[in-house]
matplotlib code that plots the C-alpha trace (Angstrom):
import matplotlib.pyplot as plt

x = [70.8, 68.9, 70.6, 68.1, 69.1, 68.3, 65.1, 66.5, 69.3, 66.6, 64.9, 68.1, 68.5, 64.8, 62.7, 63.9, 62.6, 59.6, 60.5, 56.8, 56.7, 58.7, 55.5, 54.0, 57.0, 58.2, 60.9, 59.5, 61.5, 61.1, 58.0, 59.7, 60.2, 62.9, 65.3, 66.4, 70.1, 70.0, 73.8, 73.5, 70.0, 68.8, 66.3, 67.8, 66.5, 68.9, 67.1, 67.4, 70.8, 69.6, 69.8, 67.1, 67.9, 65.8, 65.6, 64.1, 62.4, 60.9, 61.9, 62.7, 61.6, 62.7, 65.1, 66.7, 67.6, 68.9, 72.5, 73.7, 74.8, 78.3]
y = [69.9, 69.2, 69.2, 66.7, 63.1, 60.6, 58.7, 55.5, 55.6, 55.4, 52.5, 50.5, 50.8, 49.8, 50.1, 48.9, 45.7, 46.3, 44.6, 44.3, 41.5, 39.3, 38.7, 36.9, 35.3, 31.8, 29.5, 27.5, 24.5, 24.3, 26.6, 28.4, 32.1, 34.0, 36.7, 39.7, 40.5, 44.1, 44.2, 41.4, 42.2, 38.7, 36.7, 33.9, 30.5, 29.3, 25.9, 25.2, 26.8, 29.1, 32.8, 34.1, 37.2, 40.4, 42.1, 45.5, 45.1, 41.8, 38.6, 35.7, 32.7, 30.0, 27.3, 27.3, 31.0, 30.7, 30.4, 28.0, 29.5, 28.5]
z = [-13.5, -10.2, -6.9, -5.4, -4.8, -7.4, -6.3, -7.9, -5.2, -2.5, -4.2, -4.3, -0.5, 0.0, 3.1, 6.5, 8.1, 10.3, 13.7, 14.5, 11.8, 14.2, 16.2, 13.2, 11.5, 12.2, 10.8, 7.9, 9.0, 12.8, 13.2, 16.0, 16.5, 14.6, 15.9, 14.0, 13.3, 12.2, 11.5, 9.0, 7.8, 8.5, 10.4, 12.5, 13.3, 15.9, 16.3, 12.6, 12.3, 9.4, 8.6, 6.2, 4.2, 4.1, 0.7, 0.3, 3.7, 2.8, 4.7, 2.3, 4.3, 1.9, 3.2, -0.2, 0.2, 3.8, 4.7, 7.3, 10.7, 11.9]

ax = plt.figure().add_subplot(projection="3d")
ax.plot(x, y, z, "-o")
ax.set_aspect("equal")
plt.show()
């Protein structure tokens, strides 16, 4: 048996979000800039009150997938 880590474990974690993407990404509802919450792994639109998830390093900018900010 190999002592190396299982490559499928790495795939499950996925790549990290590239912060340089923030320069090009805007909120699909308000068309304003987004901020990055690294701890939650989300992009925040404070003006819309929405948090967009990031899955496998890819931002999901669908209002239907966003959660409402408190």
